[in-house]
C-alpha positions as a printed Julia matrix, in Angstrom:
125×3 Matrix{Float64}:
  13.36    2.9   -30.45
  10.0     2.2   -31.79
   7.46    2.06  -28.53
   4.86    1.37  -31.02
   6.66   -2.23  -31.84
   7.86   -2.83  -27.94
   4.34   -2.65  -26.79
   2.74   -4.69  -29.47
   5.57   -7.45  -28.44
   6.05   -7.16  -24.79
   2.04   -7.63  -24.72
   2.92  -10.58  -27.44
   5.63  -11.75  -25.54
   3.87  -12.06  -21.92
   0.91  -13.47  -23.93
   2.46  -16.22  -25.61
   4.6   -17.47  -22.03
   0.95  -17.11  -19.95
  -0.94  -19.17  -22.54
   1.42  -22.1   -22.32
   4.18  -21.44  -25.03
   7.32  -20.04  -23.4
   9.48  -21.39  -25.67
   7.68  -19.35  -28.15
   7.66  -16.31  -26.53
  11.23  -16.41  -25.99
  12.58  -17.4   -29.39
  10.51  -14.84  -31.4
  10.7   -11.34  -28.42
  13.89  -12.49  -26.58
  17.8   -11.28  -27.02
  20.92  -12.65  -26.16
  20.28  -12.42  -22.5
  17.45  -12.23  -20.59
  17.73  -10.92  -16.95
  15.04  -11.83  -14.3
  14.81   -9.47  -11.13
  11.61  -11.76  -10.06
  12.61  -13.91   -6.8
  10.58  -16.66   -7.74
  11.9   -17.67  -10.71
  14.98  -18.47  -12.01
  17.26  -15.91  -14.07
  17.89  -16.13  -17.48
  15.83  -18.13  -20.38
  15.86  -21.83  -19.58
  14.46  -20.17  -15.71
  11.91  -18.33  -17.81
  10.53  -21.63  -19.49
  10.74  -23.68  -17.08
   7.98  -20.95  -14.26
   5.69  -20.64  -17.31
   5.79  -24.37  -18.27
   5.3   -25.18  -14.9
   2.52  -22.63  -14.8
   0.56  -24.03  -17.65
   0.81  -27.49  -16.09
  -0.74  -26.62  -12.37
  -3.19  -24.23  -13.7
  -4.22  -23.94  -17.52
  -7.43  -22.02  -17.14
  -6.17  -18.98  -15.83
  -6.47  -15.97  -18.36
  -4.87  -12.94  -18.91
  -6.27   -8.97  -19.65
  -3.69   -6.49  -20.89
  -5.52   -3.25  -18.89
  -2.89   -0.58  -19.91
   0.57   -0.68  -21.35
   2.93    1.95  -21.29
   6.64    2.42  -23.28
   9.23    5.47  -22.62
  12.82    5.1   -23.83
  13.58    1.47  -23.85
  11.33    0.51  -21.75
   7.35   -1.07  -20.88
   5.17   -1.18  -18.31
   2.18   -3.57  -18.58
  -1.15   -3.47  -16.19
  -3.05   -6.94  -16.34
  -5.98   -8.6   -14.53
  -5.32  -12.31  -13.74
  -7.74  -14.81  -13.01
  -6.73  -17.62  -11.53
  -8.7   -20.99  -10.4
 -11.13  -20.43   -7.73
 -11.51  -16.6    -8.62
  -8.6   -16.02   -7.19
  -7.25  -12.7    -8.86
  -4.34  -10.33   -8.98
  -3.0    -7.68  -10.8
   0.5    -7.08  -11.61
   2.48   -4.75  -13.08
   5.25   -5.63  -15.26
   8.49   -3.91  -16.9
  10.78   -5.13  -19.64
  13.91   -3.5   -20.78
  14.6    -3.83  -24.34
  18.1    -3.79  -26.58
  19.02   -2.18  -29.14
  17.89   -4.88  -31.38
  14.14   -4.23  -30.05
  14.31   -7.39  -28.16
  13.36   -8.14  -25.11
  16.45   -8.19  -22.16
  15.14   -7.44  -18.42
  12.31   -8.33  -16.59
  11.01   -6.66  -13.57
   7.41   -7.22  -11.48
   5.13   -6.41   -8.81
   2.16   -8.56   -7.72
  -1.49   -8.34   -5.76
  -3.98  -10.34   -4.65
  -7.28   -8.18   -5.43
  -8.89   -8.46   -1.92
 -12.0    -9.6    -1.25
 -13.33   -6.67    0.4
 -12.19   -3.14   -0.74
 -13.09    0.43    1.67
 -14.07    2.03   -2.63
 -15.73    0.55   -5.1
 -12.37    1.75   -7.67
 -11.3    -1.26   -9.32
  -7.39   -1.81   -8.78
  -7.24   -2.53  -12.72
């Protein structure tokens, strides 16, 4: 496994889909199958495309910052800060599994809204 290449490809995949071109993201970065573990997104490539096309249509002004990217074995973890309309902020952690050809084949994630108040001054991202 090429950890550096996998990290680069995970970021490019997510950024391409998030900013409005999920079909291109699937075509360039996904292997034969795409297993989805997010319960809000249908399994497979078509489910991924439908979800991100809907998000782009409903929230075209959203933005994403990639804060951290960690790779080990055939897994890449992304830690992101997302800004949605009305300054609605989220922190996500996404995990991608790569197949033997260096293509993404599985995804898990966790998302948390950034609260308006905090008992400490540390950022969540």
